[in-house]
mmCIF file of the N, C-alpha and C atoms, coordinates in Angstrom:
data_MODEL
# 
_entry.id   MODEL 
# 
loop_
_atom_site.group_PDB 
_atom_site.id 
_atom_site.type_symbol 
_atom_site.label_atom_id 
_atom_site.label_alt_id 
_atom_site.label_comp_id 
_atom_site.label_asym_id 
_atom_site.label_entity_id 
_atom_site.label_seq_id 
_atom_site.pdbx_PDB_ins_code 
_atom_site.Cartn_x 
_atom_site.Cartn_y 
_atom_site.Cartn_z 
_atom_site.occupancy 
_atom_site.B_iso_or_equiv 
_atom_site.pdbx_formal_charge 
_atom_site.auth_seq_id 
_atom_site.auth_comp_id 
_atom_site.auth_asym_id 
_atom_site.auth_atom_id 
_atom_site.pdbx_PDB_model_num 
ATOM 1   N N  . MET A 1 1  ? 117.132 60.779 108.651 1.00 0.00 ? 1  MET A N  1 
ATOM 2   C CA . MET A 1 1  ? 117.542 60.848 110.033 1.00 0.00 ? 1  MET A CA 1 
ATOM 3   C C  . MET A 1 1  ? 118.567 59.757 110.336 1.00 0.00 ? 1  MET A C  1 
ATOM 4   N N  . LEU A 1 2  ? 118.405 58.599 109.729 1.00 0.00 ? 2  LEU A N  1 
ATOM 5   C CA . LEU A 1 2  ? 119.356 57.523 109.975 1.00 0.00 ? 2  LEU A CA 1 
ATOM 6   C C  . LEU A 1 2  ? 120.761 57.909 109.536 1.00 0.00 ? 2  LEU A C  1 
ATOM 7   N N  . GLU A 1 3  ? 120.859 58.592 108.408 1.00 0.00 ? 3  GLU A N  1 
ATOM 8   C CA . GLU A 1 3  ? 122.166 59.034 107.928 1.00 0.00 ? 3  GLU A CA 1 
ATOM 9   C C  . GLU A 1 3  ? 122.804 60.041 108.878 1.00 0.00 ? 3  GLU A C  1 
ATOM 10  N N  . VAL A 1 4  ? 121.994 60.937 109.432 1.00 0.00 ? 4  VAL A N  1 
ATOM 11  C CA . VAL A 1 4  ? 122.504 61.961 110.344 1.00 0.00 ? 4  VAL A CA 1 
ATOM 12  C C  . VAL A 1 4  ? 123.198 61.322 111.536 1.00 0.00 ? 4  VAL A C  1 
ATOM 13  N N  . PHE A 1 5  ? 122.626 60.211 112.045 1.00 0.00 ? 5  PHE A N  1 
ATOM 14  C CA . PHE A 1 5  ? 123.179 59.554 113.227 1.00 0.00 ? 5  PHE A CA 1 
ATOM 15  C C  . PHE A 1 5  ? 124.078 58.371 112.877 1.00 0.00 ? 5  PHE A C  1 
ATOM 16  N N  . GLY A 1 6  ? 124.320 58.140 111.570 1.00 0.00 ? 6  GLY A N  1 
ATOM 17  C CA . GLY A 1 6  ? 125.191 57.045 111.155 1.00 0.00 ? 6  GLY A CA 1 
ATOM 18  C C  . GLY A 1 6  ? 124.638 55.681 111.521 1.00 0.00 ? 6  GLY A C  1 
ATOM 19  N N  . THR A 1 7  ? 123.334 55.521 111.410 1.00 0.00 ? 7  THR A N  1 
ATOM 20  C CA . THR A 1 7  ? 122.678 54.281 111.802 1.00 0.00 ? 7  THR A CA 1 
ATOM 21  C C  . THR A 1 7  ? 122.169 53.540 110.568 1.00 0.00 ? 7  THR A C  1 
ATOM 22  N N  . ALA A 1 8  ? 122.284 52.214 110.580 1.00 0.00 ? 8  ALA A N  1 
ATOM 23  C CA . ALA A 1 8  ? 121.749 51.397 109.486 1.00 0.00 ? 8  ALA A CA 1 
ATOM 24  C C  . ALA A 1 8  ? 120.346 50.935 109.853 1.00 0.00 ? 8  ALA A C  1 
ATOM 25  N N  . ARG A 1 9  ? 119.480 50.909 108.873 1.00 0.00 ? 9  ARG A N  1 
ATOM 26  C CA . ARG A 1 9  ? 118.106 50.475 109.088 1.00 0.00 ? 9  ARG A CA 1 
ATOM 27  C C  . ARG A 1 9  ? 118.054 48.953 109.103 1.00 0.00 ? 9  ARG A C  1 
ATOM 28  N N  . SER A 1 10 ? 117.352 48.404 110.071 1.00 0.00 ? 10 SER A N  1 
ATOM 29  C CA . SER A 1 10 ? 117.169 46.964 110.182 1.00 0.00 ? 10 SER A CA 1 
ATOM 30  C C  . SER A 1 10 ? 115.717 46.643 109.885 1.00 0.00 ? 10 SER A C  1 
ATOM 31  N N  . LEU A 1 11 ? 115.484 45.843 108.868 1.00 0.00 ? 11 LEU A N  1 
ATOM 32  C CA . LEU A 1 11 ? 114.118 45.486 108.497 1.00 0.00 ? 11 LEU A CA 1 
ATOM 33  C C  . LEU A 1 11 ? 113.896 44.000 108.734 1.00 0.00 ? 11 LEU A C  1 
ATOM 34  N N  . SER A 1 12 ? 112.718 43.669 109.176 1.00 0.00 ? 12 SER A N  1 
ATOM 35  C CA . SER A 1 12 ? 112.396 42.263 109.395 1.00 0.00 ? 12 SER A CA 1 
ATOM 36  C C  . SER A 1 12 ? 112.129 41.571 108.064 1.00 0.00 ? 12 SER A C  1 
ATOM 37  N N  . LYS A 1 13 ? 112.065 40.235 108.112 1.00 0.00 ? 13 LYS A N  1 
ATOM 38  C CA . LYS A 1 13 ? 111.771 39.472 106.902 1.00 0.00 ? 13 LYS A CA 1 
ATOM 39  C C  . LYS A 1 13 ? 110.349 39.746 106.439 1.00 0.00 ? 13 LYS A C  1 
ATOM 40  N N  . LYS A 1 14 ? 110.107 39.496 105.193 1.00 0.00 ? 14 LYS A N  1 
ATOM 41  C CA . LYS A 1 14 ? 108.781 39.630 104.622 1.00 0.00 ? 14 LYS A CA 1 
ATOM 42  C C  . LYS A 1 14 ? 107.820 38.726 105.388 1.00 0.00 ? 14 LYS A C  1 
ATOM 43  N N  . GLY A 1 15 ? 106.669 39.293 105.761 1.00 0.00 ? 15 GLY A N  1 
ATOM 44  C CA . GLY A 1 15 ? 105.664 38.523 106.477 1.00 0.00 ? 15 GLY A CA 1 
ATOM 45  C C  . GLY A 1 15 ? 105.846 38.508 107.981 1.00 0.00 ? 15 GLY A C  1 
ATOM 46  N N  . CYS A 1 16 ? 106.838 39.232 108.489 1.00 0.00 ? 16 CYS A N  1 
ATOM 47  C CA . CYS A 1 16 ? 107.097 39.283 109.932 1.00 0.00 ? 16 CYS A CA 1 
ATOM 48  C C  . CYS A 1 16 ? 107.154 40.750 110.365 1.00 0.00 ? 16 CYS A C  1 
ATOM 49  N N  . PRO A 1 17 ? 106.021 41.459 110.314 1.00 0.00 ? 17 PRO A N  1 
ATOM 50  C CA . PRO A 1 17 ? 106.033 42.892 110.574 1.00 0.00 ? 17 PRO A CA 1 
ATOM 51  C C  . PRO A 1 17 ? 106.351 43.278 112.012 1.00 0.00 ? 17 PRO A C  1 
ATOM 52  N N  . SER A 1 18 ? 106.232 42.364 112.961 1.00 0.00 ? 18 SER A N  1 
ATOM 53  C CA . SER A 1 18 ? 106.472 42.745 114.357 1.00 0.00 ? 18 SER A CA 1 
ATOM 54  C C  . SER A 1 18 ? 107.948 42.810 114.701 1.00 0.00 ? 18 SER A C  1 
ATOM 55  N N  . GLY A 1 19 ? 108.813 42.376 113.799 1.00 0.00 ? 19 GLY A N  1 
ATOM 56  C CA . GLY A 1 19 ? 110.242 42.380 114.075 1.00 0.00 ? 19 GLY A CA 1 
ATOM 57  C C  . GLY A 1 19 ? 110.790 43.759 114.374 1.00 0.00 ? 19 GLY A C  1 
ATOM 58  N N  . ASP A 1 20 ? 110.248 44.790 113.767 1.00 0.00 ? 20 ASP A N  1 
ATOM 59  C CA . ASP A 1 20 ? 110.729 46.145 113.994 1.00 0.00 ? 20 ASP A CA 1 
ATOM 60  C C  . ASP A 1 20 ? 109.727 46.994 114.770 1.00 0.00 ? 20 ASP A C  1 
ATOM 61  N N  . ALA A 1 21 ? 108.811 46.346 115.484 1.00 0.00 ? 21 ALA A N  1 
ATOM 62  C CA . ALA A 1 21 ? 107.781 47.089 116.209 1.00 0.00 ? 21 ALA A CA 1 
ATOM 63  C C  . ALA A 1 21 ? 108.387 48.060 117.216 1.00 0.00 ? 21 ALA A C  1 
ATOM 64  N N  . VAL A 1 22 ? 109.484 47.679 117.819 1.00 0.00 ? 22 VAL A N  1 
ATOM 65  C CA . VAL A 1 22 ? 110.133 48.545 118.806 1.00 0.00 ? 22 VAL A CA 1 
ATOM 66  C C  . VAL A 1 22 ? 110.674 49.801 118.149 1.00 0.00 ? 22 VAL A C  1 
ATOM 67  N N  . ASP A 1 23 ? 111.162 49.684 116.916 1.00 0.00 ? 23 ASP A N  1 
ATOM 68  C CA . ASP A 1 23 ? 111.752 50.816 116.210 1.00 0.00 ? 23 ASP A CA 1 
ATOM 69  C C  . ASP A 1 23 ? 110.752 51.601 115.373 1.00 0.00 ? 23 ASP A C  1 
ATOM 70  N N  . GLU A 1 24 ? 109.526 51.157 115.314 1.00 0.00 ? 24 GLU A N  1 
ATOM 71  C CA . GLU A 1 24 ? 108.548 51.790 114.420 1.00 0.00 ? 24 GLU A CA 1 
ATOM 72  C C  . GLU A 1 24 ? 108.452 53.299 114.585 1.00 0.00 ? 24 GLU A C  1 
ATOM 73  N N  . PRO A 1 25 ? 108.380 53.834 115.805 1.00 0.00 ? 25 PRO A N  1 
ATOM 74  C CA . PRO A 1 25 ? 108.279 55.293 115.925 1.00 0.00 ? 25 PRO A CA 1 
ATOM 75  C C  . PRO A 1 25 ? 109.485 56.020 115.325 1.00 0.00 ? 25 PRO A C  1 
ATOM 76  N N  . ALA A 1 26 ? 110.664 55.442 115.413 1.00 0.00 ? 26 ALA A N  1 
ATOM 77  C CA . ALA A 1 26 ? 111.852 56.094 114.879 1.00 0.00 ? 26 ALA A CA 1 
ATOM 78  C C  . ALA A 1 26 ? 111.926 55.976 113.364 1.00 0.00 ? 26 ALA A C  1 
ATOM 79  N N  . ASN A 1 27 ? 111.210 55.024 112.780 1.00 0.00 ? 27 ASN A N  1 
ATOM 80  C CA . ASN A 1 27 ? 111.263 54.825 111.339 1.00 0.00 ? 27 ASN A CA 1 
ATOM 81  C C  . ASN A 1 27 ? 110.213 55.610 110.577 1.00 0.00 ? 27 ASN A C  1 
ATOM 82  N N  . LYS A 1 28 ? 109.300 56.284 111.266 1.00 0.00 ? 28 LYS A N  1 
ATOM 83  C CA . LYS A 1 28 ? 108.306 57.105 110.589 1.00 0.00 ? 28 LYS A CA 1 
ATOM 84  C C  . LYS A 1 28 ? 109.008 58.267 109.909 1.00 0.00 ? 28 LYS A C  1 
ATOM 85  N N  . PRO A 1 29 ? 108.406 58.799 108.871 1.00 0.00 ? 29 PRO A N  1 
ATOM 86  C CA . PRO A 1 29 ? 109.027 59.997 108.292 1.00 0.00 ? 29 PRO A CA 1 
ATOM 87  C C  . PRO A 1 29 ? 109.133 61.088 109.367 1.00 0.00 ? 29 PRO A C  1 
ATOM 88  N N  . PRO A 1 30 ? 110.293 61.711 109.485 1.00 0.00 ? 30 PRO A N  1 
ATOM 89  C CA . PRO A 1 30 ? 110.486 62.705 110.547 1.00 0.00 ? 30 PRO A CA 1 
ATOM 90  C C  . PRO A 1 30 ? 109.440 63.808 110.574 1.00 0.00 ? 30 PRO A C  1 
ATOM 91  N N  . GLU A 1 31 ? 108.960 64.223 109.394 1.00 0.00 ? 31 GLU A N  1 
ATOM 92  C CA . GLU A 1 31 ? 108.012 65.331 109.407 1.00 0.00 ? 31 GLU A CA 1 
ATOM 93  C C  . GLU A 1 31 ? 106.708 64.983 110.108 1.00 0.00 ? 31 GLU A C  1 
ATOM 94  N N  . ALA A 1 32 ? 106.388 63.697 110.219 1.00 0.00 ? 32 ALA A N  1 
ATOM 95  C CA . ALA A 1 32 ? 105.137 63.294 110.855 1.00 0.00 ? 32 ALA A CA 1 
ATOM 96  C C  . ALA A 1 32 ? 105.082 63.725 112.322 1.00 0.00 ? 32 ALA A C  1 
ATOM 97  N N  . GLU A 1 33 ? 106.180 63.597 113.037 1.00 0.00 ? 33 GLU A N  1 
ATOM 98  C CA . GLU A 1 33 ? 106.172 63.944 114.459 1.00 0.00 ? 33 GLU A CA 1 
ATOM 99  C C  . GLU A 1 33 ? 107.095 65.102 114.808 1.00 0.00 ? 33 GLU A C  1 
ATOM 100 N N  . LEU A 1 34 ? 108.004 65.434 113.939 1.00 0.00 ? 34 LEU A N  1 
ATOM 101 C CA . LEU A 1 34 ? 109.000 66.446 114.286 1.00 0.00 ? 34 LEU A CA 1 
ATOM 102 C C  . LEU A 1 34 ? 108.625 67.860 113.883 1.00 0.00 ? 34 LEU A C  1 
ATOM 103 N N  . VAL A 1 35 ? 108.191 68.039 112.655 1.00 0.00 ? 35 VAL A N  1 
ATOM 104 C CA . VAL A 1 35 ? 108.048 69.406 112.169 1.00 0.00 ? 35 VAL A CA 1 
ATOM 105 C C  . VAL A 1 35 ? 106.688 69.745 111.576 1.00 0.00 ? 35 VAL A C  1 
ATOM 106 N N  . TRP A 1 36 ? 105.830 68.779 111.336 1.00 0.00 ? 36 TRP A N  1 
ATOM 107 C CA . TRP A 1 36 ? 104.546 69.060 110.692 1.00 0.00 ? 36 TRP A CA 1 
ATOM 108 C C  . TRP A 1 36 ? 103.738 70.040 111.526 1.00 0.00 ? 36 TRP A C  1 
ATOM 109 N N  . GLY A 1 37 ? 103.378 71.163 110.942 1.00 0.00 ? 37 GLY A N  1 
ATOM 110 C CA . GLY A 1 37 ? 102.551 72.151 111.615 1.00 0.00 ? 37 GLY A CA 1 
ATOM 111 C C  . GLY A 1 37 ? 103.270 72.979 112.670 1.00 0.00 ? 37 GLY A C  1 
ATOM 112 N N  . GLU A 1 38 ? 104.568 72.813 112.791 1.00 0.00 ? 38 GLU A N  1 
ATOM 113 C CA . GLU A 1 38 ? 105.349 73.552 113.790 1.00 0.00 ? 38 GLU A CA 1 
ATOM 114 C C  . GLU A 1 38 ? 105.936 74.821 113.183 1.00 0.00 ? 38 GLU A C  1 
ATOM 115 N N  . GLU A 1 39 ? 106.149 75.803 114.022 1.00 0.00 ? 39 GLU A N  1 
ATOM 116 C CA . GLU A 1 39 ? 106.877 77.004 113.616 1.00 0.00 ? 39 GLU A CA 1 
ATOM 117 C C  . GLU A 1 39 ? 108.123 77.101 114.481 1.00 0.00 ? 39 GLU A C  1 
ATOM 118 N N  . PHE A 1 40 ? 109.241 77.389 113.854 1.00 0.00 ? 40 PHE A N  1 
ATOM 119 C CA . PHE A 1 40 ? 110.507 77.454 114.565 1.00 0.00 ? 40 PHE A CA 1 
ATOM 120 C C  . PHE A 1 40 ? 111.055 78.864 114.495 1.00 0.00 ? 40 PHE A C  1 
ATOM 121 N N  . ALA A 1 41 ? 111.598 79.332 115.607 1.00 0.00 ? 41 ALA A N  1 
ATOM 122 C CA . ALA A 1 41 ? 112.125 80.689 115.686 1.00 0.00 ? 41 ALA A CA 1 
ATOM 123 C C  . ALA A 1 41 ? 113.457 80.820 114.952 1.00 0.00 ? 41 ALA A C  1 
ATOM 124 N N  . SER A 1 42 ? 114.177 79.698 114.810 1.00 0.00 ? 42 SER A N  1 
ATOM 125 C CA . SER A 1 42 ? 115.481 79.762 114.162 1.00 0.00 ? 42 SER A CA 1 
ATOM 126 C C  . SER A 1 42 ? 115.826 78.407 113.556 1.00 0.00 ? 42 SER A C  1 
ATOM 127 N N  . LEU A 1 43 ? 116.829 78.418 112.706 1.00 0.00 ? 43 LEU A N  1 
ATOM 128 C CA . LEU A 1 43 ? 117.323 77.179 112.121 1.00 0.00 ? 43 LEU A CA 1 
ATOM 129 C C  . LEU A 1 43 ? 117.904 76.293 113.213 1.00 0.00 ? 43 LEU A C  1 
ATOM 130 N N  . ARG A 1 44 ? 118.556 76.880 114.198 1.00 0.00 ? 44 ARG A N  1 
ATOM 131 C CA . ARG A 1 44 ? 119.139 76.120 115.309 1.00 0.00 ? 44 ARG A CA 1 
ATOM 132 C C  . ARG A 1 44 ? 118.052 75.348 116.067 1.00 0.00 ? 44 ARG A C  1 
ATOM 133 N N  . GLU A 1 45 ? 116.922 75.976 116.276 1.00 0.00 ? 45 GLU A N  1 
ATOM 134 C CA . GLU A 1 45 ? 115.808 75.316 116.961 1.00 0.00 ? 45 GLU A CA 1 
ATOM 135 C C  . GLU A 1 45 ? 115.316 74.111 116.144 1.00 0.00 ? 45 GLU A C  1 
ATOM 136 N N  . LEU A 1 46 ? 115.204 74.283 114.839 1.00 0.00 ? 46 LEU A N  1 
ATOM 137 C CA . LEU A 1 46 ? 114.796 73.190 113.958 1.00 0.00 ? 46 LEU A CA 1 
ATOM 138 C C  . LEU A 1 46 ? 115.822 72.062 113.984 1.00 0.00 ? 46 LEU A C  1 
ATOM 139 N N  . GLN A 1 47 ? 117.097 72.406 113.952 1.00 0.00 ? 47 GLN A N  1 
ATOM 140 C CA . GLN A 1 47 ? 118.154 71.393 113.941 1.00 0.00 ? 47 GLN A CA 1 
ATOM 141 C C  . GLN A 1 47 ? 118.221 70.612 115.255 1.00 0.00 ? 47 GLN A C  1 
ATOM 142 N N  . ALA A 1 48 ? 117.780 71.199 116.356 1.00 0.00 ? 48 ALA A N  1 
ATOM 143 C CA . ALA A 1 48 ? 117.805 70.509 117.647 1.00 0.00 ? 48 ALA A CA 1 
ATOM 144 C C  . ALA A 1 48 ? 116.667 69.502 117.774 1.00 0.00 ? 48 ALA A C  1 
ATOM 145 N N  . ARG A 1 49 ? 115.624 69.655 116.995 1.00 0.00 ? 49 ARG A N  1 
ATOM 146 C CA . ARG A 1 49 ? 114.432 68.805 117.136 1.00 0.00 ? 49 ARG A CA 1 
ATOM 147 C C  . ARG A 1 49 ? 114.721 67.306 116.993 1.00 0.00 ? 49 ARG A C  1 
ATOM 148 N N  . PRO A 1 50 ? 115.496 66.834 115.989 1.00 0.00 ? 50 PRO A N  1 
ATOM 149 C CA . PRO A 1 50 ? 115.743 65.387 115.903 1.00 0.00 ? 50 PRO A CA 1 
ATOM 150 C C  . PRO A 1 50 ? 116.422 64.818 117.143 1.00 0.00 ? 50 PRO A C  1 
ATOM 151 N N  . SER A 1 51 ? 117.378 65.552 117.715 1.00 0.00 ? 51 SER A N  1 
ATOM 152 C CA . SER A 1 51 ? 118.051 65.062 118.921 1.00 0.00 ? 51 SER A CA 1 
ATOM 153 C C  . SER A 1 51 ? 117.081 64.938 120.082 1.00 0.00 ? 51 SER A C  1 
ATOM 154 N N  . GLU A 1 52 ? 116.192 65.908 120.224 1.00 0.00 ? 52 GLU A N  1 
ATOM 155 C CA . GLU A 1 52 ? 115.186 65.851 121.285 1.00 0.00 ? 52 GLU A CA 1 
ATOM 156 C C  . GLU A 1 52 ? 114.255 64.656 121.076 1.00 0.00 ? 52 GLU A C  1 
ATOM 157 N N  . TYR A 1 53 ? 113.875 64.424 119.828 1.00 0.00 ? 53 TYR A N  1 
ATOM 158 C CA . TYR A 1 53 ? 112.972 63.323 119.507 1.00 0.00 ? 53 TYR A CA 1 
ATOM 159 C C  . TYR A 1 53 ? 113.612 61.977 119.828 1.00 0.00 ? 53 TYR A C  1 
ATOM 160 N N  . VAL A 1 54 ? 114.871 61.798 119.429 1.00 0.00 ? 54 VAL A N  1 
ATOM 161 C CA . VAL A 1 54 ? 115.565 60.537 119.687 1.00 0.00 ? 54 VAL A CA 1 
ATOM 162 C C  . VAL A 1 54 ? 115.740 60.339 121.185 1.00 0.00 ? 54 VAL A C  1 
ATOM 163 N N  . TRP A 1 55 ? 116.090 61.396 121.916 1.00 0.00 ? 55 TRP A N  1 
ATOM 164 C CA . TRP A 1 55 ? 116.250 61.267 123.367 1.00 0.00 ? 55 TRP A CA 1 
ATOM 165 C C  . TRP A 1 55 ? 114.929 60.838 123.997 1.00 0.00 ? 55 TRP A C  1 
ATOM 166 N N  . ARG A 1 56 ? 113.817 61.469 123.587 1.00 0.00 ? 56 ARG A N  1 
ATOM 167 C CA . ARG A 1 56 ? 112.499 61.129 124.149 1.00 0.00 ? 56 ARG A CA 1 
ATOM 168 C C  . ARG A 1 56 ? 112.134 59.690 123.805 1.00 0.00 ? 56 ARG A C  1 
ATOM 169 N N  . HIS A 1 57 ? 112.422 59.288 122.574 1.00 0.00 ? 57 HIS A N  1 
ATOM 170 C CA . HIS A 1 57 ? 112.115 57.914 122.159 1.00 0.00 ? 57 HIS A CA 1 
ATOM 171 C C  . HIS A 1 57 ? 112.892 56.912 123.002 1.00 0.00 ? 57 HIS A C  1 
ATOM 172 N N  . ASP A 1 58 ? 114.164 57.161 123.250 1.00 0.00 ? 58 ASP A N  1 
ATOM 173 C CA . ASP A 1 58 ? 115.006 56.227 123.981 1.00 0.00 ? 58 ASP A CA 1 
ATOM 174 C C  . ASP A 1 58 ? 114.775 56.243 125.483 1.00 0.00 ? 58 ASP A C  1 
ATOM 175 N N  . ASN A 1 59 ? 114.343 57.377 126.031 1.00 0.00 ? 59 ASN A N  1 
ATOM 176 C CA . ASN A 1 59 ? 114.256 57.509 127.479 1.00 0.00 ? 59 ASN A CA 1 
ATOM 177 C C  . ASN A 1 59 ? 112.843 57.564 128.045 1.00 0.00 ? 59 ASN A C  1 
ATOM 178 N N  . ASP A 1 60 ? 111.885 58.082 127.301 1.00 0.00 ? 60 ASP A N  1 
ATOM 179 C CA . ASP A 1 60 ? 110.542 58.287 127.844 1.00 0.00 ? 60 ASP A CA 1 
ATOM 180 C C  . ASP A 1 60 ? 109.478 57.338 127.314 1.00 0.00 ? 60 ASP A C  1 
ATOM 181 N N  . ARG A 1 61 ? 109.569 56.963 126.053 1.00 0.00 ? 61 ARG A N  1 
ATOM 182 C CA . ARG A 1 61 ? 108.517 56.149 125.442 1.00 0.00 ? 61 ARG A CA 1 
ATOM 183 C C  . ARG A 1 61 ? 108.615 54.709 125.905 1.00 0.00 ? 61 ARG A C  1 
ATOM 184 N N  . LEU A 1 62 ? 107.519 54.195 126.423 1.00 0.00 ? 62 LEU A N  1 
ATOM 185 C CA . LEU A 1 62 ? 107.467 52.810 126.877 1.00 0.00 ? 62 LEU A CA 1 
ATOM 186 C C  . LEU A 1 62 ? 107.023 51.933 125.717 1.00 0.00 ? 62 LEU A C  1 
ATOM 187 N N  . HIS A 1 63 ? 107.610 50.746 125.629 1.00 0.00 ? 63 HIS A N  1 
ATOM 188 C CA . HIS A 1 63 ? 107.308 49.830 124.534 1.00 0.00 ? 63 HIS A CA 1 
ATOM 189 C C  . HIS A 1 63 ? 106.775 48.520 125.098 1.00 0.00 ? 63 HIS A C  1 
ATOM 190 N N  . SER A 1 64 ? 105.643 48.075 124.593 1.00 0.00 ? 64 SER A N  1 
ATOM 191 C CA . SER A 1 64 ? 105.059 46.819 125.079 1.00 0.00 ? 64 SER A CA 1 
ATOM 192 C C  . SER A 1 64 ? 106.002 45.652 124.815 1.00 0.00 ? 64 SER A C  1 
ATOM 193 N N  . LYS A 1 65 ? 106.730 45.691 123.706 1.00 0.00 ? 65 LYS A N  1 
ATOM 194 C CA . LYS A 1 65 ? 107.651 44.605 123.366 1.00 0.00 ? 65 LYS A CA 1 
ATOM 195 C C  . LYS A 1 65 ? 108.823 44.539 124.357 1.00 0.00 ? 65 LYS A C  1 
ATOM 196 N N  . LEU A 1 66 ? 109.064 45.628 125.078 1.00 0.00 ? 66 LEU A N  1 
ATOM 197 C CA . LEU A 1 66 ? 110.143 45.669 126.081 1.00 0.00 ? 66 LEU A CA 1 
ATOM 198 C C  . LEU A 1 66 ? 109.577 45.620 127.496 1.00 0.00 ? 66 LEU A C  1 
ATOM 199 N N  . ASN A 1 67 ? 108.444 44.956 127.666 1.00 0.00 ? 67 ASN A N  1 
ATOM 200 C CA . ASN A 1 67 ? 107.791 44.857 128.982 1.00 0.00 ? 67 ASN A CA 1 
ATOM 201 C C  . ASN A 1 67 ? 107.474 46.235 129.557 1.00 0.00 ? 67 ASN A C  1 
ATOM 202 N N  . TYR A 1 68 ? 107.038 47.133 128.697 1.00 0.00 ? 68 TYR A N  1 
ATOM 203 C CA . TYR A 1 68 ? 106.653 48.498 129.071 1.00 0.00 ? 68 TYR A CA 1 
ATOM 204 C C  . TYR A 1 68 ? 107.786 49.254 129.762 1.00 0.00 ? 68 TYR A C  1 
ATOM 205 N N  . MET A 1 69 ? 108.982 49.069 129.231 1.00 0.00 ? 69 MET A N  1 
ATOM 206 C CA . MET A 1 69 ? 110.157 49.813 129.670 1.00 0.00 ? 69 MET A CA 1 
ATOM 207 C C  . MET A 1 69 ? 110.624 50.650 128.485 1.00 0.00 ? 69 MET A C  1 
ATOM 208 N N  . SER A 1 70 ? 111.386 51.701 128.768 1.00 0.00 ? 70 SER A N  1 
ATOM 209 C CA . SER A 1 70 ? 112.002 52.457 127.677 1.00 0.00 ? 70 SER A CA 1 
ATOM 210 C C  . SER A 1 70 ? 113.199 51.645 127.171 1.00 0.00 ? 70 SER A C  1 
ATOM 211 N N  . PRO A 1 71 ? 113.675 51.914 125.964 1.00 0.00 ? 71 PRO A N  1 
ATOM 212 C CA . PRO A 1 71 ? 114.858 51.200 125.477 1.00 0.00 ? 71 PRO A CA 1 
ATOM 213 C C  . PRO A 1 71 ? 116.068 51.348 126.401 1.00 0.00 ? 71 PRO A C  1 
ATOM 214 N N  . VAL A 1 72 ? 116.251 52.525 126.984 1.00 0.00 ? 72 VAL A N  1 
ATOM 215 C CA . VAL A 1 72 ? 117.377 52.723 127.895 1.00 0.00 ? 72 VAL A CA 1 
ATOM 216 C C  . VAL A 1 72 ? 117.206 51.862 129.151 1.00 0.00 ? 72 VAL A C  1 
ATOM 217 N N  . GLU A 1 73 ? 116.017 51.863 129.740 1.00 0.00 ? 73 GLU A N  1 
ATOM 218 C CA . GLU A 1 73 ? 115.771 51.026 130.921 1.00 0.00 ? 73 GLU A CA 1 
ATOM 219 C C  . GLU A 1 73 ? 116.002 49.549 130.603 1.00 0.00 ? 73 GLU A C  1 
ATOM 220 N N  . PHE A 1 74 ? 115.531 49.134 129.435 1.00 0.00 ? 74 PHE A N  1 
ATOM 221 C CA . PHE A 1 74 ? 115.659 47.745 129.022 1.00 0.00 ? 74 PHE A CA 1 
ATOM 222 C C  . PHE A 1 74 ? 117.137 47.338 128.923 1.00 0.00 ? 74 PHE A C  1 
ATOM 223 N N  . ARG A 1 75 ? 117.952 48.206 128.289 1.00 0.00 ? 75 ARG A N  1 
ATOM 224 C CA . ARG A 1 75 ? 119.377 47.923 128.165 1.00 0.00 ? 75 ARG A CA 1 
ATOM 225 C C  . ARG A 1 75 ? 120.077 47.928 129.528 1.00 0.00 ? 75 ARG A C  1 
ATOM 226 N N  . LEU A 1 76 ? 119.736 48.912 130.365 1.00 0.00 ? 76 LEU A N  1 
ATOM 227 C CA . LEU A 1 76 ? 120.369 48.997 131.684 1.00 0.00 ? 76 LEU A CA 1 
ATOM 228 C C  . LEU A 1 76 ? 120.018 47.804 132.574 1.00 0.00 ? 76 LEU A C  1 
ATOM 229 N N  . ALA A 1 77 ? 118.841 47.218 132.337 1.00 0.00 ? 77 ALA A N  1 
ATOM 230 C CA . ALA A 1 77 ? 118.435 46.030 133.098 1.00 0.00 ? 77 ALA A CA 1 
ATOM 231 C C  . ALA A 1 77 ? 119.125 44.781 132.576 1.00 0.00 ? 77 ALA A C  1 
ATOM 232 N N  . GLY A 1 78 ? 119.904 44.899 131.494 1.00 0.00 ? 78 GLY A N  1 
ATOM 233 C CA . GLY A 1 78 ? 120.640 43.767 130.946 1.00 0.00 ? 78 GLY A CA 1 
ATOM 234 C C  . GLY A 1 78 ? 119.754 42.783 130.210 1.00 0.00 ? 78 GLY A C  1 
ATOM 235 N N  . LEU A 1 79 ? 118.584 43.242 129.743 1.00 0.00 ? 79 LEU A N  1 
ATOM 236 C CA . LEU A 1 79 ? 117.646 42.348 129.072 1.00 0.00 ? 79 LEU A CA 1 
ATOM 237 C C  . LEU A 1 79 ? 117.872 42.379 127.566 1.00 0.00 ? 79 LEU A C  1 
ATOM 238 N N  . SER A 1 80 ? 117.387 41.361 126.877 1.00 0.00 ? 80 SER A N  1 
ATOM 239 C CA . SER A 1 80 ? 117.431 41.335 125.422 1.00 0.00 ? 80 SER A CA 1 
ATOM 240 C C  . SER A 1 80 ? 116.170 40.650 124.906 1.00 0.00 ? 80 SER A C  1 
ATOM 241 N N  . LEU A 1 81 ? 115.860 40.903 123.657 1.00 0.00 ? 81 LEU A N  1 
ATOM 242 C CA . LEU A 1 81 ? 114.667 40.308 123.047 1.00 0.00 ? 81 LEU A CA 1 
ATOM 243 C C  . LEU A 1 81 ? 114.943 38.892 122.624 1.00 0.00 ? 81 LEU A C  1 
# 
């Protein structure tokens, strides 16, 4: 999925697992949340799933590390970690 969006993976140092806690849902194997056990009516429907997932992750999912804001809300508020 990272290649599809042209994104580089950022990993924390050894022994510091909380460094990527905010990105953890996006780093899971895509099949875990995107397609496992799903049936798709068409290839187009399957291809749209990653975009929907990323949009939901950025706009709807609240993160404790971001003061229970979505990543988009956090950025729009001008905050940083």
